[in-house]
N, C-alpha and C positions, 0 to 999 in steps of 0.2 A: 157244180160241174156235172154234166150228164154222164151216164155210164159209158156212152160211146166216146165222149171227149177223154174220159179217164182211161179208157182202153188205148186210144190213140197216143196219149201221153206216155203210158207205160210202155207201148211198143217203141215209141221214139227213144225213150230212155234206154231200153234194153238193146236196141239196134245201133244207137249213135253214141251214147255216153259210155256204157259198160265196156265196149271194145277198146276204149281209150285208157282203161284202168292202169295198164303197165306203163304208159306214158306219164300219166298223172302221178303214180307212185314214184317213178324216177324223178319227176320234177320236184316232188315234195322232199325226197331224200336229199336232193341237191341243194334245196333252198331252205331247209330247217335244220336247226342245230340239235334238235332232239329226235333221234331216229324212232324212239318209242312212241312219238306222237303222230307218225305218219298215218296209221290206220284211222285214228280219231279225226284227223284233218281231212282225210279222204271222205269219211262218212259225213262230216260237216259240209264239205264241198258238194257232195251228192244231194244233201238236203236242200242247200241253197239253189242248186241248179234246178232240182225238181220243183221247188216252190216258184222260182222265177218262170219256169216253163209252163206252169199252170196258167199263168196270165197270158203268155204268148210263147209258143215254141220257136226258138231261134232258127234262122235259116242255116247258120254254120255252127255245128255242134262243137268241134274242136276249139276254135278261137273263143267260143262262149265258155267252155269248161275251164280253159286256162286263164281266161280273164277273171272268172270267179275265184279260181285257186290263188291267183296273184293278189287279188283284193283281200282275200281272207288271211293270207300271210302278212299283208301290210297291216290289216286290222289287228292281228294277234301281236305284231311287233309293237304297235302303238299301245297295246294293253300291257306289255311287259315293261321292264326297266327302261327300254328304249323309248317308251312313250314320253318320258319327261324331256327327251331330246328331239325326237321327230314328231312334231305336232302337225298333222295333216290338215287340221281344220275342217274335216268333213262332218256332216251331220250324222249322228249316231241313232237316228230313228229306225226302229225295226218295222214301222208301219208301211214301208214301201221298199221295193227292190229297185234301187237305182245304181247298181254296182257297175253297170257297163256304160254309163253316160260318158261321152267324150270329155266333158268338163272334169269328171272325177278322175278319169285316166290322165289328163293333162296336169291337173293339180297334183296328183300322186307322183307323177314323173318329175315334175318341177320341184316338189318338196324333197324327194329322195335325191335329186341331182344337187340341190342346194346343200343338203345334209352331207353328201359325199364330198363336195367341194370344200365345205367348212371343215370337215374331218381331215381331209388331205392337207389343209392349210395349217393345222396345228403343228407345233414344234414336235419333232420326232418322239421324244420321250413322253410328252403329254399325250400324243395320239396313241402311242403303244399302251399307256395306262388306261386311257378311256376305252380302247378297243377291248382290252382284256376284262376290265371291271364292268363296263356298261353293256358291251355287245356280247362278249363271250360268257358274261355272267359269273366270272370268278369272284371269290371273296377278297376283300381288301388285303387280308393276310396272305392269301394265295398269290395275288398279284405281287405283293412285296417280296415274297420268297422267290417267285419266278424271275423277277427283274433284279433282285439283289439290292433293294432299297428298303427304306423304312416305311412302316405303315403311314407315318405322318407325311411322308413325301407322296405316297399314293393319294392320300386325302387332298393334299394341296394341288396335285396335278389333276385330280378329278374335278375339284372346284374351278380351277382355271379353264379346264377343257369344256365343261359344261357351260360356263359362263360364256366362252367364245362361241360355242355351238348355238347357244340360245340367242345370242346376239345376231349371228348369221341367219338363223331361222326366222328371226323377227324382222328380217330385211334391213337391219342396221349393220354396218360394216364394223366388225370388232377392231379396235385399235390394236396394232401389233404390240406384244408384250415384250419390253426390253428389261430382262430380269436384272441386268447390271444397273440400269438407271433406276429401277424400283428400289434396289438395295441402297443406292446412294441417296435417293430421296428420303428413305426411312431413317438412315443414319444422320442426315442433315436435320431432319425434323427433331431427332432426339437431342442434338446439340443445342438447338435454340428454344427448346420447350422449357 
């Protein structure tokens, strides 16, 4: 990059991106569970925006900035415990910057929508346990104490919930779980075994 191009990029960044900082910080605070990570996230977003703009300065700075922010939050969610639940199936190569492709946006929206529908379809107790354990990040013991159930129940609800969510995310429709029928089948197997 020539010194002139570098100066143009720096000027663009200072004039177009930096003034959006208060909006970006508000967006990050609203969409992350760890308020202490907002400054680090902001810095990572700035790096990604700058690196992408080195190749081509986008015409619209604000949508570009927030698309990068949204994609970084999605990537971070995939890397956390939620990663086992929400598999976006996107390439993880750092060799290119393809964060704003329409295909990636559509795939991310579709995956998150599928996950949200699958989570909403879980039985209420199961959904509550999965949300507290896998999304909020509480320990198994903390979930059990908060809900007034045993740790074993938490473990069973997590296994059931993750299985149903994984089925939904792999585009197979999970069979509805009829707990009473499952117990009857278990008892009848014990009688004839």
